[in-house]
C-alpha positions in Angstrom: 200.3 -259.2 211.0 197.9 -256.5 210.1 197.9 -255.1 206.6 200.1 -251.8 206.3 197.8 -248.5 206.3 197.7 -246.4 203.0 200.5 -244.1 204.1 202.9 -246.9 204.6 202.0 -248.4 201.3 202.6 -244.6 199.6 205.7 -244.3 201.2 206.9 -247.4 199.8 205.8 -246.9 196.5 207.2 -244.0 196.2 210.8 -245.2 197.2 210.4 -248.1 194.9 209.7 -245.4 192.0 212.3 -242.8 193.1 215.3 -242.4 190.8 217.5 -241.9 193.4 217.5 -241.9 197.3 215.2 -239.7 199.0 215.0 -237.6 202.4 212.1 -238.0 204.8 211.4 -234.3 203.9 211.0 -235.0 200.2 209.0 -238.0 200.5 206.8 -236.0 203.2 206.5 -233.3 200.2 205.9 -235.6 197.6 202.7 -236.9 199.5 201.2 -234.0 200.6 203.3 -233.0 203.6 202.6 -236.2 205.5 204.2 -237.2 208.4 206.4 -240.3 207.2 208.7 -241.1 210.0 206.3 -243.6 211.6 206.0 -245.3 208.1 209.6 -245.1 207.5 210.4 -247.2 210.8 207.5 -249.8 210.1 208.9 -250.4 206.5 212.3 -250.7 207.9 211.0 -253.3 210.3 209.0 -255.2 207.8 211.9 -255.4 205.3 214.4 -256.6 207.9 215.7 -260.1 207.2 214.1 -259.8 203.6 215.9 -259.8 200.3 215.9 -256.0 200.1 215.9 -253.7 202.9 215.2 -250.1 203.8 218.1 -248.4 204.9 218.8 -244.6 205.5 222.7 -243.2 204.2 223.2 -239.5 204.8 219.7 -238.6 205.6 218.6 -240.3 202.2 216.3 -243.3 202.3 216.5 -246.2 199.9 215.9 -249.9 199.0 219.1 -251.9 199.0 220.0 -255.5 198.3 220.5 -257.5 201.4 224.5 -257.6 201.7 224.8 -261.6 202.1 223.0 -261.7 198.5 224.6 -258.6 196.7 226.7 -261.7 195.0 223.6 -262.8 193.3 223.3 -259.7 191.5 226.7 -258.8 190.2 226.9 -258.8 186.6 229.3 -261.0 184.8 231.1 -258.0 183.1 231.6 -255.4 185.6 233.6 -252.1 184.8 235.5 -251.4 188.0 237.0 -248.0 188.7 240.0 -248.3 190.9 241.2 -245.4 193.0 244.9 -244.2 192.9 246.5 -244.5 195.9 246.6 -240.7 196.1 242.9 -240.3 195.2 242.2 -243.0 198.0 244.3 -241.0 200.5 242.6 -237.6 199.6 239.2 -239.1 200.0 240.2 -240.5 203.5 241.5 -236.9 204.5 238.5 -235.4 203.4 236.2 -237.8 205.1 237.8 -237.8 208.2 238.5 -233.9 208.3 235.8 -232.3 206.3 235.4 -229.5 205.3 238.8 -229.0 204.1 241.0 -226.9 201.7 243.2 -228.4 199.3 246.1 -226.6 201.2 245.2 -228.7 204.2 244.9 -232.0 202.3 248.5 -231.5 201.3 249.7 -230.6 204.3 248.4 -233.6 206.0 249.6 -235.6 203.2 253.1 -233.7 203.2 253.0 -233.5 199.3 251.4 -231.6 196.7 248.0 -233.1 195.5 247.3 -232.8 191.5 243.9 -231.4 190.4 243.3 -234.2 188.5 243.1 -236.2 191.9 240.3 -234.2 193.4 238.5 -233.9 189.8 238.1 -237.7 189.9 236.5 -237.6 193.1 233.9 -235.1 192.1 233.4 -236.8 189.1 232.7 -239.9 191.2 230.1 -238.1 193.2 231.9 -238.7 196.4 233.3 -235.4 196.9 231.6 -232.0 196.6 232.8 -228.2 196.9 231.2 -227.3 200.4 232.0 -223.5 200.1 234.9 -221.1 200.7 237.2 -220.5 203.8 236.6 -217.0 205.1 240.4 -216.6 205.2 242.4 -214.6 202.3 242.3 -216.2 199.3 238.9 -217.9 200.2 240.1 -221.1 199.2 237.6 -223.8 198.1 236.6 -226.3 200.8 235.4 -230.0 199.9 233.1 -232.4 201.8 232.0 -236.0 201.3 228.3 -236.5 199.6 225.2 -238.7 200.5 226.7 -240.9 197.3 230.0 -241.7 199.5 227.9 -242.6 202.3 225.6 -244.8 200.4 228.6 -246.6 198.3 230.4 -247.5 201.5 227.2 -248.5 203.3 227.6 -245.9 206.0 224.5 -244.0 207.8 226.4 -240.9 208.6 230.4 -240.3 208.9 230.3 -241.4 212.6 230.5 -245.1 211.3 233.7 -244.4 209.6 236.1 -247.0 211.0 238.2 -246.1 213.9 241.9 -246.3 214.2 241.8 -250.0 215.7 239.8 -251.1 212.7 241.9 -249.7 210.2 244.9 -251.4 211.9 243.3 -254.8 212.0 242.4 -254.3 208.0 245.9 -253.6 207.4 245.3 -250.1 206.1 247.8 -248.2 208.4 251.2 -248.3 207.6 253.3 -249.3 210.6 255.9 -246.8 209.6 253.5 -243.6 209.8 251.1 -245.6 212.0 251.1 -243.0 215.0 251.3 -240.0 212.9 248.1 -241.2 210.8 246.3 -242.3 213.9 246.7 -238.9 215.5 245.6 -237.3 212.3 242.2 -239.3 212.1 241.8 -238.8 215.8 241.7 -235.2 215.3 239.8 -235.5 212.0 236.9 -237.3 213.6 236.5 -235.0 216.5 236.8 -232.1 214.3 233.9 -229.3 214.3 233.0 -227.4 211.3 235.5 -224.6 211.4 234.2 -220.9 211.9 234.7 -218.5 209.2 233.3 -220.8 206.5 230.8 -219.8 203.9 228.4 -222.2 202.0 227.8 -222.2 198.5 224.4 -220.9 197.6 223.8 -224.0 195.0 
């Protein structure tokens, strides 16, 4: 195998030194507007099957421990933050229906959503404010973040589990199975609604 060229090595070094995942555009800018697509593809192939892999999560690139070796790097003492059932439900609704407002979340759940529930997801970095709906009252709308995709090992929202996978995992209550399935199917096919404005931040 021929040695990697200077650009491949530069991309590799940039990602290793980065404090957080980087988009291809950010890597390119960091390296003087170089075309890094081929270099990223070469690095992906190079690290395939090794102890670490180069992966793309939400359009951001990062090195990640191979899934079958993750258990070797777990600390003896871990601070596990478990989501409440309400937070888990809200996160799922945002993921499958984004962008979605609090009122829409409550309509799907059938109950009011405490402000603290969304705060937990915002603080975790899995949900973000995506703008406001251009309707009376201009309600805030929410969407998932690249950190959400990275944490759950998803390249994009298209990799979210389907209805059959959720049923197999026992995550759908048989009583509400048909209703939830219908809502999820509507959510995965949902296009961004018209009349929405994104935050300038």
